[in-house]
C-alpha positions as CSV (number, residue, x, y, z in Angstrom):
1,M,124.9,61.0,-131.2
2,A,128.4,61.0,-129.8
3,R,128.6,64.7,-130.2
4,A,125.3,65.3,-128.3
5,D,126.4,63.0,-125.5
6,A,129.7,65.1,-125.3
7,D,127.7,68.3,-125.1
8,L,125.6,66.9,-122.3
9,G,128.6,66.1,-120.3
10,R,129.9,63.0,-118.5
11,V,127.5,60.3,-117.2
12,P,126.7,60.9,-113.6
13,P,128.2,58.1,-111.4
14,V,124.8,58.0,-109.5
15,L,123.3,56.8,-112.9
16,L,126.3,54.8,-114.2
17,L,126.8,52.7,-111.1
18,P,123.2,51.3,-111.0
19,A,123.2,50.6,-114.7
20,V,126.4,48.5,-114.3
21,L,125.1,46.6,-111.3
22,A,121.8,45.9,-113.3
23,T,123.9,44.6,-116.1
24,G,125.9,42.4,-113.9
25,L,122.8,41.1,-112.2
26,L,121.5,40.0,-115.6
27,L,124.7,38.6,-117.0
28,L,126.3,36.8,-114.0
29,P,123.6,34.1,-113.7
30,L,124.1,33.3,-117.5
31,L,127.9,33.3,-117.0
32,G,127.5,31.0,-114.0
33,L,125.4,28.5,-116.1
34,L,128.0,28.5,-118.8
35,A,130.9,28.0,-116.3
36,R,129.1,25.2,-114.6
37,T,128.0,23.3,-117.7
38,P,129.9,20.0,-118.1
39,W,130.9,20.6,-121.7
40,T,132.9,17.4,-122.2
41,D,130.0,15.3,-121.0
42,L,127.2,17.1,-122.9
43,P,126.7,14.3,-125.5
44,E,126.4,11.7,-122.7
45,L,124.0,13.8,-120.6
46,L,121.8,15.0,-123.4
47,G,121.7,11.6,-125.2
48,T,119.6,9.7,-122.6
49,P,116.1,8.4,-123.5
50,V,114.6,10.6,-120.7
51,V,116.0,13.8,-122.1
52,A,114.8,12.8,-125.6
53,Q,111.3,12.1,-124.3
54,A,111.2,15.4,-122.5
55,L,112.6,17.4,-125.4
56,W,110.2,15.8,-127.9
57,L,107.2,16.5,-125.6
58,S,108.3,20.1,-125.1
59,L,108.6,20.7,-128.8
60,T,105.4,19.0,-129.6
61,T,103.2,20.6,-127.0
62,S,104.8,24.1,-127.7
63,T,104.1,23.7,-131.3
64,I,100.5,22.7,-130.7
65,T,100.2,25.5,-128.3
66,A,101.5,28.0,-130.8
67,G,98.9,26.7,-133.3
68,L,96.1,27.1,-130.8
69,C,97.3,30.7,-130.1
70,V,97.0,31.5,-133.8
71,V,93.6,30.1,-134.1
72,L,92.1,31.4,-131.0
73,G,94.2,34.5,-130.3
74,T,94.1,36.2,-133.8
75,P,90.3,36.7,-133.7
76,L,90.6,37.8,-130.1
77,A,93.3,40.4,-130.8
78,W,91.2,41.6,-133.9
79,L,88.2,42.0,-131.7
80,L,90.1,44.1,-129.2
81,A,91.7,46.2,-131.9
82,R,89.1,46.7,-134.3
83,V,85.6,46.5,-132.6
84,D,84.2,49.0,-130.1
85,F,81.9,47.3,-127.7
86,R,81.0,47.7,-124.0
87,G,83.4,45.8,-121.8
88,R,86.4,45.9,-124.1
89,R,88.7,47.3,-121.4
90,L,87.5,44.7,-119.0
91,L,88.2,42.0,-121.6
92,R,91.7,43.3,-122.3
93,A,92.3,43.3,-118.6
94,L,91.1,39.7,-118.3
95,V,93.4,38.7,-121.1
96,T,96.4,40.1,-119.3
97,V,95.7,38.4,-116.0
98,P,97.8,35.3,-116.7
99,L,100.8,37.5,-117.4
100,V,100.7,38.6,-113.7
101,L,99.2,35.6,-112.1
102,P,101.7,33.3,-110.3
103,P,102.0,30.1,-112.5
104,V,101.2,27.8,-109.6
105,V,98.0,29.8,-109.0
106,G,97.2,29.4,-112.7
107,G,97.6,25.6,-112.4
108,V,95.2,25.7,-109.5
109,A,92.8,27.8,-111.4
110,L,93.0,25.2,-114.2
111,L,92.2,22.5,-111.9
112,G,89.2,24.4,-110.6
113,A,88.0,24.7,-114.2
114,F,89.0,21.5,-115.8
115,G,89.6,19.1,-112.9
116,R,87.3,16.1,-112.2
117,T,85.2,18.3,-109.9
118,G,85.8,21.5,-111.8
119,L,83.3,23.8,-113.6
120,V,83.9,22.1,-117.0
121,G,85.8,19.0,-115.9
122,A,82.9,17.6,-113.9
123,P,80.4,17.6,-116.8
124,L,83.1,16.2,-119.2
125,D,83.8,13.4,-116.8
126,S,80.1,12.5,-116.1
127,A,78.9,12.7,-119.7
128,F,81.9,11.5,-121.7
129,G,84.4,10.0,-119.1
130,L,87.0,12.5,-120.1
131,T,89.6,13.6,-117.6
132,L,92.1,16.3,-118.5
133,P,94.4,16.7,-115.5
134,F,97.8,14.8,-115.5
135,T,97.5,14.1,-119.3
136,T,99.5,15.3,-122.2
137,P,96.4,17.5,-123.4
138,A,96.6,19.0,-119.9
139,V,100.1,20.2,-120.7
140,V,98.9,21.9,-123.9
141,L,96.0,23.5,-122.1
142,A,98.3,24.9,-119.3
143,H,100.8,26.2,-121.9
144,T,98.0,27.8,-123.9
145,F,96.6,29.6,-120.7
146,V,100.0,31.2,-120.0
147,A,101.2,31.8,-123.6
148,L,97.9,33.1,-125.3
149,P,98.1,36.6,-123.7
150,F,101.7,37.1,-125.1
151,F,100.3,36.3,-128.6
152,V,97.1,38.4,-128.2
153,L,98.9,41.6,-127.0
154,A,101.5,41.3,-129.8
155,V,99.0,40.9,-132.6
156,E,96.7,43.6,-131.1
157,G,99.6,46.0,-131.0
158,A,100.5,45.2,-134.7
159,L,96.8,45.7,-135.7
160,R,96.6,49.0,-133.8
161,A,99.8,50.2,-135.4
162,G,98.3,49.3,-138.9
163,G,95.3,51.6,-138.3
164,R,91.7,51.1,-139.8
165,E,92.2,53.2,-142.9
166,L,92.8,50.3,-145.3
167,D,89.9,48.4,-143.7
168,A,87.6,51.3,-144.3
169,V,88.8,51.5,-147.9
170,A,88.0,47.8,-148.4
171,A,84.6,48.3,-147.0
172,T,83.9,51.1,-149.4
173,L,84.8,48.8,-152.2
174,G,82.2,46.4,-151.0
175,A,84.3,43.9,-149.1
176,R,82.6,42.3,-146.0
177,R,84.4,42.2,-142.7
178,W,85.4,38.6,-143.1
179,T,86.9,39.3,-146.6
180,T,88.7,42.4,-145.3
181,F,90.1,40.4,-142.4
182,R,91.5,37.6,-144.6
183,R,92.7,39.8,-147.5
184,V,93.7,43.0,-145.9
185,T,94.1,42.9,-142.0
186,V,95.9,39.6,-141.6
187,P,98.5,40.2,-144.3
188,L,99.3,43.5,-143.0
189,A,99.6,42.2,-139.4
190,L,101.8,39.2,-140.4
191,P,105.0,40.6,-138.7
192,G,103.1,41.1,-135.4
193,I,101.6,37.7,-135.8
194,A,105.0,36.1,-136.4
195,A,106.5,37.9,-133.3
196,G,103.5,36.8,-131.2
197,L,103.9,33.3,-132.4
198,A,107.6,33.2,-131.5
199,L,106.9,34.7,-128.0
200,A,104.0,32.3,-127.4
201,W,106.1,29.3,-128.5
202,A,109.0,30.3,-126.4
203,R,106.7,31.0,-123.3
204,S,105.2,27.6,-123.8
205,L,108.5,25.9,-124.0
206,G,109.6,27.4,-120.7
207,E,106.4,26.9,-118.7
208,F,106.7,25.2,-115.3
209,G,104.3,26.2,-112.5
210,A,101.0,25.8,-114.2
211,T,102.2,22.6,-115.9
212,I,103.4,20.8,-112.8
213,T,100.3,21.8,-110.8
214,F,97.7,20.8,-113.5
215,A,99.5,18.2,-115.5
216,G,102.0,16.7,-113.1
217,N,105.5,15.5,-113.8
218,F,105.2,12.1,-115.4
219,P,108.1,11.0,-117.7
220,G,107.0,10.4,-121.3
221,R,103.5,11.9,-120.7
222,T,103.6,15.3,-119.0
223,Q,107.4,15.7,-118.1
224,T,108.6,18.7,-120.3
225,M,112.2,20.1,-120.4
226,P,111.7,22.6,-117.5
227,L,110.1,19.8,-115.3
228,L,113.1,17.6,-116.1
229,V,115.5,20.4,-115.2
230,Y,113.8,20.6,-111.8
231,T,114.0,16.9,-111.3
232,E,117.5,16.5,-112.4
233,L,118.7,19.5,-110.2
234,Q,117.8,17.3,-107.2
235,D,119.4,14.2,-108.5
236,D,122.1,15.1,-110.8
237,P,123.1,18.8,-111.0
238,R,125.4,18.2,-113.9
239,S,122.5,17.0,-116.0
240,A,120.4,20.0,-114.8
241,Y,123.1,22.4,-116.1
242,A,123.3,20.7,-119.4
243,L,119.6,20.8,-119.9
244,S,119.5,24.4,-118.9
245,L,122.0,25.2,-121.5
246,V,119.6,23.7,-124.1
247,M,116.9,26.0,-122.8
248,L,119.2,28.9,-123.0
249,A,120.1,28.2,-126.6
250,V,116.5,28.1,-127.5
251,S,115.9,31.4,-125.8
252,L,118.7,33.1,-127.7
253,A,117.3,31.6,-130.9
254,V,113.9,33.2,-130.3
255,L,115.6,36.6,-129.5
256,A,117.6,36.2,-132.8
257,M,114.2,35.6,-134.7
258,L,112.7,38.8,-133.1
259,R,115.7,41.1,-133.6
260,D,114.2,43.0,-136.5
261,R,110.8,43.2,-134.6
262,W,111.8,44.3,-131.1
263,L,115.6,44.8,-130.8
């Protein structure tokens, strides 16, 4: 590789300079976070009950969200990867909408669907007295809305990479589609499922816009770590930097888990 680069000549400054600037743009904010973190006061800042509540709520809701992504997203990814049906491209496009939708708009959309006067929320309220907004289940619902596409696309990619040949072999041996799905398709797609699970969990842990719009920011009930960072940034910036360091550590841990898959 080095010999090939030498044969091609020096890197043109017109390409090298933007690459260096892009690297600096990505690294400088992280260095700023590390520089502004009050390292000596970390135990005190991170040991408060409010932080413990927000961290526990974030971990709990993100884990539940990841489980929902597996249960709901794996069949959807299989449907997109294995079944030819009219409207499949439209369905895939709809799955990707939350990826490009502003998170706050996602929260407004969730209110329109599951609010007290929403499409589903109104019947739930009138028939069962159930209200979802500004509750802990609303946090899970908001997280699932934004994290599910990450899981579905990762698993669909893994299923497509695996091909249909082994599914066809299982069918010729008399296996039904459900049996093939359980015994052949899912085991072969486990690396993709694990990668999608990690991405969905991390995306859920960092969700802010849809959560604060649909679930609110109530300590002990809906206040997750990103919401607490936002609150502390206005009241105590030192605490906000300390909490951001925790989120950065979690992000790096997720990248370490995905290193064999994507890096």
